[in-house]
The first five atom37 places (N, CA, C, CB, O) and aatype in JSON, in Angstrom:
{
  "aatype": [12, 15, 3, 9, 16, 19, 9, 16, 14, 14, 3, 13, 10, 0, 2, 2, 2, 13, 11, 10, 12, 10, 9, 2, 14, 7, 9, 6, 9, 1, 5, 4, 10, 2, 16, 10, 10, 15, 11, 2, 16, 5, 14, 9, 3, 9, 18, 10, 18, 6, 3, 16, 6, 15, 16, 2, 10, 3, 17, 19, 10, 5, 2, 19, 6, 15, 15, 3, 9, 19, 19, 19, 3, 19, 3, 2, 4, 7, 15, 9, 10, 11, 2, 9, 19, 15, 18, 9, 9, 15, 11, 14, 1, 16, 13, 18, 10, 16, 2, 3, 6, 19, 16, 14, 18, 2, 9, 9, 15, 2, 2, 1, 9, 18, 3, 10, 3, 17, 10, 3, 19, 18, 9, 1, 7, 10, 2, 6],
  "atom_mask": [
    [1, 1, 1, 1, 1],
    [1, 1, 1, 1, 1],
    [1, 1, 1, 1, 1],
    [1, 1, 1, 1, 1],
    [1, 1, 1, 1, 1],
    [1, 1, 1, 1, 1],
    [1, 1, 1, 1, 1],
    [1, 1, 1, 1, 1],
    [1, 1, 1, 1, 1],
    [1, 1, 1, 1, 1],
    [1, 1, 1, 1, 1],
    [1, 1, 1, 1, 1],
    [1, 1, 1, 1, 1],
    [1, 1, 1, 1, 1],
    [1, 1, 1, 1, 1],
    [1, 1, 1, 1, 1],
    [1, 1, 1, 1, 1],
    [1, 1, 1, 1, 1],
    [1, 1, 1, 1, 1],
    [1, 1, 1, 1, 1],
    [1, 1, 1, 1, 1],
    [1, 1, 1, 1, 1],
    [1, 1, 1, 1, 1],
    [1, 1, 1, 1, 1],
    [1, 1, 1, 1, 1],
    [1, 1, 1, 0, 1],
    [1, 1, 1, 1, 1],
    [1, 1, 1, 1, 1],
    [1, 1, 1, 1, 1],
    [1, 1, 1, 1, 1],
    [1, 1, 1, 1, 1],
    [1, 1, 1, 1, 1],
    [1, 1, 1, 1, 1],
    [1, 1, 1, 1, 1],
    [1, 1, 1, 1, 1],
    [1, 1, 1, 1, 1],
    [1, 1, 1, 1, 1],
    [1, 1, 1, 1, 1],
    [1, 1, 1, 1, 1],
    [1, 1, 1, 1, 1],
    [1, 1, 1, 1, 1],
    [1, 1, 1, 1, 1],
    [1, 1, 1, 1, 1],
    [1, 1, 1, 1, 1],
    [1, 1, 1, 1, 1],
    [1, 1, 1, 1, 1],
    [1, 1, 1, 1, 1],
    [1, 1, 1, 1, 1],
    [1, 1, 1, 1, 1],
    [1, 1, 1, 1, 1],
    [1, 1, 1, 1, 1],
    [1, 1, 1, 1, 1],
    [1, 1, 1, 1, 1],
    [1, 1, 1, 1, 1],
    [1, 1, 1, 1, 1],
    [1, 1, 1, 1, 1],
    [1, 1, 1, 1, 1],
    [1, 1, 1, 1, 1],
    [1, 1, 1, 1, 1],
    [1, 1, 1, 1, 1],
    [1, 1, 1, 1, 1],
    [1, 1, 1, 1, 1],
    [1, 1, 1, 1, 1],
    [1, 1, 1, 1, 1],
    [1, 1, 1, 1, 1],
    [1, 1, 1, 1, 1],
    [1, 1, 1, 1, 1],
    [1, 1, 1, 1, 1],
    [1, 1, 1, 1, 1],
    [1, 1, 1, 1, 1],
    [1, 1, 1, 1, 1],
    [1, 1, 1, 1, 1],
    [1, 1, 1, 1, 1],
    [1, 1, 1, 1, 1],
    [1, 1, 1, 1, 1],
    [1, 1, 1, 1, 1],
    [1, 1, 1, 1, 1],
    [1, 1, 1, 0, 1],
    [1, 1, 1, 1, 1],
    [1, 1, 1, 1, 1],
    [1, 1, 1, 1, 1],
    [1, 1, 1, 1, 1],
    [1, 1, 1, 1, 1],
    [1, 1, 1, 1, 1],
    [1, 1, 1, 1, 1],
    [1, 1, 1, 1, 1],
    [1, 1, 1, 1, 1],
    [1, 1, 1, 1, 1],
    [1, 1, 1, 1, 1],
    [1, 1, 1, 1, 1],
    [1, 1, 1, 1, 1],
    [1, 1, 1, 1, 1],
    [1, 1, 1, 1, 1],
    [1, 1, 1, 1, 1],
    [1, 1, 1, 1, 1],
    [1, 1, 1, 1, 1],
    [1, 1, 1, 1, 1],
    [1, 1, 1, 1, 1],
    [1, 1, 1, 1, 1],
    [1, 1, 1, 1, 1],
    [1, 1, 1, 1, 1],
    [1, 1, 1, 1, 1],
    [1, 1, 1, 1, 1],
    [1, 1, 1, 1, 1],
    [1, 1, 1, 1, 1],
    [1, 1, 1, 1, 1],
    [1, 1, 1, 1, 1],
    [1, 1, 1, 1, 1],
    [1, 1, 1, 1, 1],
    [1, 1, 1, 1, 1],
    [1, 1, 1, 1, 1],
    [1, 1, 1, 1, 1],
    [1, 1, 1, 1, 1],
    [1, 1, 1, 1, 1],
    [1, 1, 1, 1, 1],
    [1, 1, 1, 1, 1],
    [1, 1, 1, 1, 1],
    [1, 1, 1, 1, 1],
    [1, 1, 1, 1, 1],
    [1, 1, 1, 1, 1],
    [1, 1, 1, 1, 1],
    [1, 1, 1, 1, 1],
    [1, 1, 1, 1, 1],
    [1, 1, 1, 1, 1],
    [1, 1, 1, 0, 1],
    [1, 1, 1, 1, 1],
    [1, 1, 1, 1, 1],
    [1, 1, 1, 1, 1]
  ],
  "atom_positions": [
    [[82.69, 36.75, 105.3], [82.38, 38.16, 105.39], [83.26, 38.94, 104.41], [82.56, 38.68, 106.84], [84.41, 38.57, 104.18]],
    [[82.72, 39.99, 103.86], [83.43, 40.77, 102.85], [84.11, 41.98, 103.46], [82.47, 41.22, 101.77], [84.07, 42.22, 104.67]],
    [[84.75, 42.74, 102.58], [85.31, 44.03, 102.99], [84.17, 45.02, 103.1], [86.39, 44.53, 101.98], [83.43, 45.25, 102.15]],
    [[84.04, 45.61, 104.26], [83.05, 46.64, 104.5], [83.81, 47.91, 104.84], [82.04, 46.25, 105.64], [84.58, 47.94, 105.8]],
    [[83.58, 48.94, 104.06], [84.25, 50.21, 104.28], [83.22, 51.22, 104.73], [84.99, 50.7, 103.0], [82.21, 51.43, 104.05]],
    [[83.45, 51.84, 105.87], [82.56, 52.87, 106.38], [83.18, 54.22, 106.06], [82.31, 52.7, 107.92], [84.33, 54.49, 106.41]],
    [[82.4, 55.06, 105.4], [82.87, 56.38, 104.98], [82.0, 57.43, 105.66], [82.82, 56.55, 103.42], [80.77, 57.34, 105.64]],
    [[82.64, 58.41, 106.27], [81.94, 59.48, 106.96], [82.38, 60.83, 106.39], [82.19, 59.42, 108.49], [83.41, 60.91, 105.72]],
    [[81.61, 61.89, 106.64], [81.99, 63.2, 106.11], [83.36, 63.62, 106.61], [80.94, 64.26, 106.5], [83.7, 63.35, 107.77]],
    [[84.12, 64.24, 105.81], [83.87, 64.74, 104.46], [84.43, 63.82, 103.37], [84.47, 66.13, 104.31], [84.6, 64.25, 102.23]],
    [[84.72, 62.57, 103.71], [85.42, 61.66, 102.8], [84.5, 61.09, 101.72], [86.05, 60.53, 103.58], [83.29, 61.0, 101.89]],
    [[85.13, 60.71, 100.61], [84.48, 60.02, 99.49], [85.38, 58.87, 99.08], [84.21, 60.99, 98.28], [86.59, 58.9, 99.32]],
    [[84.8, 57.87, 98.48], [85.56, 56.74, 97.98], [85.05, 56.45, 96.57], [85.42, 55.49, 98.91], [83.87, 56.19, 96.37]],
    [[85.96, 56.49, 95.61], [85.58, 56.26, 94.21], [85.92, 54.83, 93.82], [86.3, 57.27, 93.26], [87.09, 54.48, 93.65]],
    [[84.89, 54.0, 93.68], [85.05, 52.63, 93.21], [83.7, 52.14, 92.7], [85.6, 51.7, 94.36], [82.74, 52.91, 92.63]],
    [[83.62, 50.88, 92.35], [82.38, 50.32, 91.82], [81.64, 49.45, 92.82], [82.68, 49.53, 90.58], [80.76, 48.68, 92.43]],
    [[81.99, 49.55, 94.09], [81.32, 48.74, 95.11], [79.87, 49.19, 95.29], [82.07, 48.84, 96.45], [79.5, 50.31, 94.95]],
    [[79.07, 48.29, 95.83], [77.71, 48.63, 96.22], [77.79, 49.7, 97.3], [76.92, 47.36, 96.73], [78.56, 49.56, 98.25]],
    [[77.0, 50.77, 97.15], [77.04, 51.89, 98.09], [75.71, 52.0, 98.83], [77.36, 53.22, 97.35], [74.66, 52.19, 98.23]],
    [[75.8, 51.86, 100.13], [74.65, 51.99, 101.0], [74.88, 53.21, 101.88], [74.42, 50.71, 101.85], [75.9, 53.31, 102.56]],
    [[73.92, 54.13, 101.88], [74.04, 55.31, 102.73], [73.04, 55.2, 103.86], [73.81, 56.61, 101.91], [71.86, 54.91, 103.64]],
    [[73.52, 55.43, 105.08], [72.68, 55.44, 106.26], [72.69, 56.84, 106.84], [73.16, 54.39, 107.31], [73.75, 57.41, 107.1]],
    [[71.51, 57.4, 107.05], [71.41, 58.72, 107.63], [70.75, 58.58, 109.0], [70.6, 59.69, 106.71], [69.58, 58.22, 109.11]],
    [[71.51, 58.87, 110.03], [71.07, 58.82, 111.43], [70.42, 57.49, 111.82], [70.1, 59.93, 111.69], [69.31, 57.48, 112.36]],
    [[71.08, 56.37, 111.55], [70.46, 55.08, 111.89], [70.4, 54.88, 113.4], [71.24, 53.93, 111.25], [71.34, 55.21, 114.13]],
    [[69.28, 54.34, 113.86], [69.13, 54.01, 115.27], [69.81, 52.69, 115.59], [0.0, 0.0, 0.0], [70.34, 52.02, 114.7]],
    [[69.8, 52.32, 116.84], [70.45, 51.08, 117.31], [69.88, 49.85, 116.62], [70.3, 50.94, 118.85], [70.63, 48.97, 116.21]],
    [[68.55, 49.77, 116.49], [67.94, 48.6, 115.87], [68.36, 48.44, 114.42], [66.42, 48.68, 115.96], [68.61, 47.33, 113.96]],
    [[68.45, 49.55, 113.7], [68.88, 49.5, 112.29], [70.33, 49.04, 112.21], [68.72, 50.89, 111.61], [70.67, 48.23, 111.34]],
    [[71.16, 49.53, 113.09], [72.58, 49.12, 113.1], [72.71, 47.62, 113.37], [73.37, 49.91, 114.15], [73.5, 46.94, 112.72]],
    [[71.94, 47.13, 114.33], [72.01, 45.7, 114.66], [71.51, 44.84, 113.5], [71.19, 45.41, 115.91], [72.11, 43.81, 113.19]],
    [[70.43, 45.26, 112.88], [69.89, 44.52, 111.73], [70.9, 44.52, 110.58], [68.56, 45.14, 111.27], [71.09, 43.49, 109.93]],
    [[71.52, 45.66, 110.33], [72.52, 45.75, 109.27], [73.71, 44.83, 109.56], [72.99, 47.2, 109.1], [74.21, 44.16, 108.65]],
    [[74.17, 44.81, 110.79], [75.28, 43.91, 111.16], [74.94, 42.47, 110.85], [75.63, 44.06, 112.65], [75.78, 41.73, 110.34]],
    [[73.73, 42.06, 111.16], [73.3, 40.68, 110.88], [73.3, 40.41, 109.38], [71.89, 40.42, 111.47], [73.8, 39.38, 108.93]],
    [[72.75, 41.34, 108.6], [72.7, 41.16, 107.15], [74.1, 41.12, 106.54], [71.89, 42.29, 106.5], [74.38, 40.29, 105.67]],
    [[74.96, 42.01, 106.99], [76.3, 42.08, 106.4], [77.17, 40.89, 106.79], [76.98, 43.36, 106.83], [78.14, 40.59, 106.09]],
    [[76.85, 40.23, 107.86], [77.64, 39.07, 108.27], [77.53, 37.93, 107.25], [77.2, 38.57, 109.65], [78.4, 37.06, 107.2]],
    [[76.47, 37.93, 106.44], [76.26, 36.91, 105.4], [76.85, 37.31, 104.06], [74.78, 36.62, 105.23], [76.91, 36.49, 103.14]],
    [[77.28, 38.54, 103.93], [77.72, 39.08, 102.66], [79.17, 38.69, 102.34], [77.57, 40.58, 102.65], [80.01, 38.6, 103.23]],
    [[79.44, 38.47, 101.05], [80.81, 38.14, 100.64], [81.38, 39.17, 99.67], [80.84, 36.77, 99.99], [82.55, 39.07, 99.29]],
    [[80.58, 40.15, 99.26], [81.04, 41.18, 98.33], [81.4, 42.47, 99.07], [79.96, 41.47, 97.27], [80.85, 42.74, 100.13]],
    [[82.33, 43.25, 98.51], [82.67, 44.53, 99.15], [81.5, 45.5, 99.12], [83.88, 45.15, 98.45], [80.79, 45.62, 98.12]],
    [[81.3, 46.19, 100.22], [80.24, 47.18, 100.34], [80.82, 48.44, 100.98], [79.04, 46.63, 101.18], [81.58, 48.37, 101.95]],
    [[80.44, 49.58, 100.42], [80.79, 50.87, 101.02], [79.56, 51.39, 101.74], [81.3, 51.89, 99.94], [78.48, 51.48, 101.16]],
    [[79.73, 51.72, 103.01], [78.63, 52.28, 103.79], [78.96, 53.73, 104.09], [78.4, 51.47, 105.1], [79.92, 54.04, 104.8]],
    [[78.15, 54.6, 103.54], [78.29, 56.04, 103.82], [77.4, 56.33, 105.03], [77.88, 56.93, 102.56], [76.18, 56.18, 104.97]],
    [[78.02, 56.75, 106.12], [77.32, 56.95, 107.38], [77.3, 58.42, 107.74], [77.98, 56.13, 108.5], [78.34, 59.07, 107.87]],
    [[76.09, 58.95, 107.89], [75.94, 60.33, 108.31], [75.14, 60.36, 109.6], [75.26, 61.19, 107.21], [74.05, 59.79, 109.69]],
    [[75.7, 61.02, 110.59], [75.01, 61.22, 111.85], [75.01, 62.7, 112.17], [75.67, 60.4, 113.0], [76.05, 63.37, 112.08]],
    [[73.84, 63.21, 112.53], [73.76, 64.63, 112.87], [74.69, 64.95, 114.02], [72.32, 65.03, 113.23], [74.7, 64.28, 115.06]],
    [[75.47, 65.98, 113.82], [76.35, 66.5, 114.87], [76.22, 68.01, 114.86], [77.84, 66.05, 114.65], [75.36, 68.57, 114.16]],
    [[77.05, 68.66, 115.62], [77.0, 70.12, 115.63], [77.41, 70.7, 114.27], [77.91, 70.68, 116.73], [76.93, 71.77, 113.89]],
    [[78.27, 70.01, 113.55], [78.67, 70.5, 112.23], [77.92, 69.71, 111.17], [80.23, 70.38, 112.02], [78.11, 68.5, 111.03]],
    [[77.07, 70.38, 110.44], [76.25, 69.74, 109.43], [76.93, 69.87, 108.07], [74.84, 70.36, 109.39], [77.35, 70.96, 107.68]],
    [[77.04, 68.75, 107.37], [77.68, 68.73, 106.06], [76.63, 68.33, 105.02], [78.91, 67.75, 106.04], [76.65, 67.21, 104.5]],
    [[75.73, 69.24, 104.72], [74.62, 68.93, 103.81], [75.08, 68.65, 102.39], [73.64, 70.06, 103.8], [74.46, 67.84, 101.7]],
    [[76.15, 69.31, 101.94], [76.67, 69.03, 100.59], [77.07, 67.57, 100.47], [77.87, 69.94, 100.27], [76.76, 66.92, 99.48]],
    [[77.75, 67.06, 101.48], [78.19, 65.67, 101.5], [76.97, 64.74, 101.48], [79.07, 65.38, 102.75], [76.93, 63.77, 100.73]],
    [[75.98, 65.06, 102.3], [74.76, 64.24, 102.35], [74.08, 64.2, 100.99], [73.79, 64.8, 103.41], [73.77, 63.12, 100.48]],
    [[73.86, 65.35, 100.4], [73.14, 65.4, 99.13], [73.91, 64.74, 98.0], [72.85, 66.84, 98.76], [73.31, 64.08, 97.14]],
    [[75.22, 64.9, 97.98], [76.01, 64.25, 96.94], [75.92, 62.73, 97.07], [77.48, 64.7, 97.02], [75.83, 62.03, 96.06]],
    [[75.95, 62.23, 98.28], [75.89, 60.78, 98.48], [74.49, 60.22, 98.32], [76.42, 60.42, 99.83], [74.33, 59.05, 97.97]],
    [[73.47, 61.01, 98.58], [72.11, 60.57, 98.3], [71.98, 60.29, 96.8], [71.06, 61.64, 98.76], [71.34, 59.31, 96.4]],
    [[72.57, 61.12, 95.99], [72.51, 60.96, 94.53], [73.34, 59.78, 94.04], [72.99, 62.22, 93.85], [72.94, 59.11, 93.08]],
    [[74.47, 59.5, 94.67], [75.39, 58.49, 94.14], [75.25, 57.11, 94.78], [76.79, 58.96, 94.3], [75.87, 56.15, 94.3]],
    [[74.48, 56.98, 95.84], [74.36, 55.69, 96.52], [73.35, 54.78, 95.83], [73.97, 55.89, 97.98], [72.4, 55.25, 95.21]],
    [[73.58, 53.49, 95.95], [72.64, 52.51, 95.39], [71.36, 52.45, 96.22], [73.29, 51.13, 95.32], [70.27, 52.33, 95.67]],
    [[71.5, 52.52, 97.54], [70.38, 52.51, 98.46], [70.67, 53.53, 99.56], [70.14, 51.08, 99.06], [71.8, 53.62, 100.06]],
    [[69.65, 54.3, 99.93], [69.75, 55.26, 101.03], [68.68, 54.89, 102.06], [69.58, 56.75, 100.53], [67.51, 54.68, 101.71]],
    [[69.08, 54.83, 103.31], [68.14, 54.59, 104.4], [68.25, 55.75, 105.37], [68.41, 53.21, 105.11], [69.33, 56.02, 105.9]],
    [[67.13, 56.43, 105.61], [67.14, 57.58, 106.51], [66.14, 57.34, 107.64], [66.79, 58.9, 105.75], [64.98, 57.01, 107.41]],
    [[66.63, 57.51, 108.86], [65.79, 57.41, 110.05], [65.32, 58.84, 110.36], [66.56, 56.76, 111.27], [66.03, 59.59, 111.03]],
    [[64.15, 59.19, 109.89], [63.64, 60.55, 109.98], [63.56, 61.02, 111.44], [62.27, 60.65, 109.32], [63.86, 62.18, 111.73]],
    [[63.16, 60.15, 112.32], [62.97, 60.54, 113.72], [64.27, 60.93, 114.41], [62.32, 59.42, 114.47], [64.25, 61.65, 115.41]],
    [[65.4, 60.47, 113.9], [66.7, 60.8, 114.5], [67.36, 62.02, 113.85], [67.63, 59.62, 114.4], [68.45, 62.41, 114.26]],
    [[66.71, 62.62, 112.86], [67.29, 63.76, 112.18], [67.15, 65.03, 113.02], [66.64, 63.96, 110.81], [66.11, 65.27, 113.64]],
    [[68.21, 65.81, 113.02], [68.17, 67.09, 113.71], [67.39, 68.12, 112.92], [0.0, 0.0, 0.0], [66.92, 67.85, 111.82]],
    [[67.26, 69.31, 113.49], [66.41, 70.34, 112.88], [66.9, 70.79, 111.51], [66.33, 71.53, 113.79], [66.09, 71.06, 110.63]],
    [[68.2, 70.87, 111.31], [68.71, 71.31, 110.01], [68.44, 70.26, 108.94], [70.23, 71.61, 110.1], [67.96, 70.59, 107.86]],
    [[68.74, 69.01, 109.24], [68.51, 67.94, 108.26], [67.02, 67.73, 108.0], [69.15, 66.64, 108.74], [66.63, 67.37, 106.88]],
    [[66.19, 67.94, 109.01], [64.74, 67.78, 108.8], [64.21, 68.76, 107.77], [63.99, 67.98, 110.12], [63.17, 68.51, 107.15]],
    [[64.92, 69.87, 107.58], [64.48, 70.84, 106.57], [64.59, 70.28, 105.15], [65.31, 72.11, 106.69], [63.87, 70.74, 104.26]],
    [[65.46, 69.31, 104.93], [65.61, 68.75, 103.58], [65.25, 67.27, 103.5], [67.04, 68.94, 103.09], [65.43, 66.65, 102.46]],
    [[64.75, 66.69, 104.59], [64.47, 65.26, 104.58], [63.38, 64.91, 103.56], [64.04, 64.8, 105.97], [63.41, 63.8, 103.01]],
    [[62.46, 65.79, 103.3], [61.44, 65.51, 102.27], [62.07, 65.36, 100.9], [60.38, 66.64, 102.23], [61.67, 64.49, 100.12]],
    [[63.05, 66.19, 100.61], [63.77, 66.05, 99.34], [64.5, 64.71, 99.28], [64.78, 67.21, 99.15], [64.46, 64.02, 98.26]],
    [[65.15, 64.34, 100.38], [65.9, 63.09, 100.42], [64.98, 61.89, 100.21], [66.65, 62.94, 101.75], [65.3, 61.0, 99.42]],
    [[63.84, 61.86, 100.89], [62.96, 60.69, 100.75], [62.21, 60.69, 99.42], [61.97, 60.65, 101.9], [61.6, 59.69, 99.06]],
    [[62.24, 61.79, 98.7], [61.6, 61.8, 97.39], [62.39, 61.04, 96.34], [61.39, 63.23, 96.94], [61.87, 60.75, 95.27]],
    [[63.63, 60.72, 96.63], [64.48, 59.99, 95.68], [64.03, 58.52, 95.62], [65.97, 60.09, 96.1], [63.71, 57.93, 96.65]],
    [[64.01, 57.92, 94.43], [63.47, 56.57, 94.29], [64.25, 55.48, 95.01], [63.4, 56.22, 92.85], [63.68, 54.43, 95.33]],
    [[65.52, 55.69, 95.28], [66.33, 54.66, 95.96], [66.46, 54.94, 97.45], [67.73, 54.59, 95.33], [67.28, 54.32, 98.14]],
    [[65.65, 55.87, 97.96], [65.68, 56.2, 99.38], [64.51, 55.54, 100.1], [65.63, 57.72, 99.59], [63.37, 55.58, 99.64]],
    [[64.83, 54.92, 101.22], [63.85, 54.28, 102.08], [63.92, 54.95, 103.44], [64.1, 52.73, 102.19], [65.0, 55.3, 103.91]],
    [[62.78, 55.14, 104.08], [62.77, 55.9, 105.32], [62.0, 55.19, 106.42], [62.18, 57.27, 105.08], [61.06, 54.42, 106.17]],
    [[62.43, 55.46, 107.65], [61.76, 54.97, 108.84], [61.26, 56.17, 109.62], [62.72, 54.07, 109.71], [61.94, 57.2, 109.7]],
    [[60.08, 56.06, 110.2], [59.55, 57.1, 111.06], [58.41, 56.55, 111.89], [59.09, 58.32, 110.24], [57.69, 55.64, 111.48]],
    [[58.24, 57.12, 113.06], [57.08, 56.84, 113.89], [56.07, 57.97, 113.8], [57.49, 56.62, 115.36], [55.02, 57.93, 114.44]],
    [[56.38, 58.97, 113.0], [55.54, 60.15, 112.82], [54.36, 59.78, 111.93], [56.35, 61.32, 112.21], [54.52, 59.54, 110.73]],
    [[53.18, 59.75, 112.51], [51.98, 59.42, 111.75], [51.24, 60.69, 111.29], [51.05, 58.55, 112.58], [50.2, 60.59, 110.64]],
    [[51.78, 61.87, 111.64], [51.12, 63.12, 111.3], [51.65, 63.7, 110.0], [51.29, 64.13, 112.42], [50.88, 64.07, 109.12]],
    [[52.97, 63.76, 109.87], [53.57, 64.32, 108.66], [53.33, 63.36, 107.5], [55.1, 64.57, 108.86], [53.65, 62.18, 107.6]],
    [[52.77, 63.85, 106.41], [52.38, 62.95, 105.31], [53.54, 62.59, 104.37], [51.27, 63.59, 104.51], [53.49, 62.89, 103.18]],
    [[54.58, 61.96, 104.91], [55.7, 61.54, 104.06], [55.25, 60.56, 102.98], [56.79, 60.89, 104.92], [55.87, 60.49, 101.91]],
    [[54.19, 59.82, 103.25], [53.72, 58.83, 102.27], [53.22, 59.48, 100.98], [52.61, 57.99, 102.87], [53.1, 58.8, 99.96]],
    [[52.92, 60.78, 101.0], [52.54, 61.48, 99.77], [53.77, 61.68, 98.88], [51.88, 62.85, 100.1], [53.68, 61.68, 97.65]],
    [[54.93, 61.85, 99.52], [56.17, 62.06, 98.79], [56.75, 60.74, 98.31], [57.19, 62.8, 99.67], [57.27, 60.65, 97.2]],
    [[56.66, 59.71, 99.16], [57.28, 58.42, 98.83], [56.53, 57.28, 99.51], [58.76, 58.4, 99.24], [56.09, 57.4, 100.65]],
    [[56.4, 56.19, 98.8], [55.82, 54.97, 99.38], [56.9, 54.05, 99.94], [55.0, 54.23, 98.34], [56.61, 52.91, 100.31]],
    [[58.14, 54.52, 100.01], [59.26, 53.69, 100.43], [59.47, 53.69, 101.93], [60.52, 54.14, 99.75], [60.61, 53.68, 102.41]],
    [[58.39, 53.71, 102.69], [58.52, 53.64, 104.14], [58.83, 52.2, 104.53], [57.22, 54.15, 104.85], [58.23, 51.26, 104.01]],
    [[59.77, 52.05, 105.45], [60.15, 50.72, 105.92], [60.06, 50.7, 107.45], [61.59, 50.35, 105.44], [59.96, 51.74, 108.09]],
    [[60.1, 49.52, 107.99], [60.03, 49.35, 109.44], [61.24, 48.61, 109.99], [58.75, 48.6, 109.82], [61.47, 48.59, 111.2]],
    [[62.01, 48.02, 109.1], [63.24, 47.32, 109.46], [64.07, 47.15, 108.18], [62.94, 45.92, 110.13], [63.71, 47.67, 107.13]],
    [[65.17, 46.42, 108.28], [66.03, 46.22, 107.11], [65.94, 44.8, 106.55], [67.46, 46.53, 107.46], [66.8, 44.41, 105.75]],
    [[64.95, 44.05, 106.93], [64.84, 42.67, 106.44], [64.76, 42.62, 104.91], [63.61, 42.0, 107.04], [65.3, 41.69, 104.31]],
    [[64.11, 43.57, 104.28], [63.99, 43.64, 102.82], [65.35, 43.79, 102.15], [63.07, 44.79, 102.42], [65.52, 43.39, 100.99]],
    [[66.32, 44.37, 102.86], [67.65, 44.6, 102.28], [68.4, 43.29, 102.06], [68.46, 45.52, 103.19], [69.36, 43.25, 101.3]],
    [[67.96, 42.23, 102.72], [68.59, 40.93, 102.56], [68.54, 40.48, 101.09], [67.91, 39.89, 103.46], [69.47, 39.82, 100.63]],
    [[67.49, 40.83, 100.37], [67.38, 40.49, 98.95], [68.5, 41.15, 98.16], [66.01, 40.93, 98.38], [69.11, 40.51, 97.3]],
    [[68.78, 42.42, 98.44], [69.86, 43.12, 97.77], [71.2, 42.5, 98.1], [69.85, 44.6, 98.15], [72.04, 42.29, 97.22]],
    [[71.4, 42.2, 99.37], [72.68, 41.63, 99.82], [72.91, 40.27, 99.15], [72.71, 41.48, 101.37], [74.0, 39.98, 98.66]],
    [[71.85, 39.43, 99.12], [71.99, 38.13, 98.46], [72.25, 38.27, 96.98], [70.75, 37.29, 98.69], [73.0, 37.49, 96.4]],
    [[71.63, 39.27, 96.35], [71.82, 39.52, 94.93], [73.26, 39.9, 94.61], [0.0, 0.0, 0.0], [73.77, 39.57, 93.54]],
    [[73.92, 40.6, 95.52], [75.32, 40.97, 95.32], [76.23, 39.75, 95.33], [75.75, 41.96, 96.39], [77.27, 39.73, 94.67]],
    [[75.84, 38.74, 96.08], [76.68, 37.57, 96.26], [76.49, 36.52, 95.17], [76.41, 36.97, 97.6], [77.22, 35.52, 95.14]],
    [[75.53, 36.72, 94.29], [75.28, 35.72, 93.23], [76.08, 36.02, 91.99], [73.8, 35.66, 92.88], [76.0, 35.29, 91.01]]
  ]
}
């Protein structure tokens, strides 16, 4: 197992590690990520944002731009973050989960996911 650094608002870490940003991940996503990371041997920085009473949108937007991969669980986003979630999922390195079949997120991005199994390819690529 590698060094895994979890970074939360308002902190930043400047290095060349692979950067994965998670926005409001649910329990299943966390469990899947733990399984994937247990096979990893390279350092990874995980930027973790969870909606709380204090919203740090500047931090979120800055890390959406600088992360290698962003995963956002749309259904767990609070009302303030939902106002900009369309912008976040419009980014090419952002992947999103949702059970919402009404809101047409697929018009903005085809990067809808249902789990993190696809991320195993990225993790294995880091270790080669």
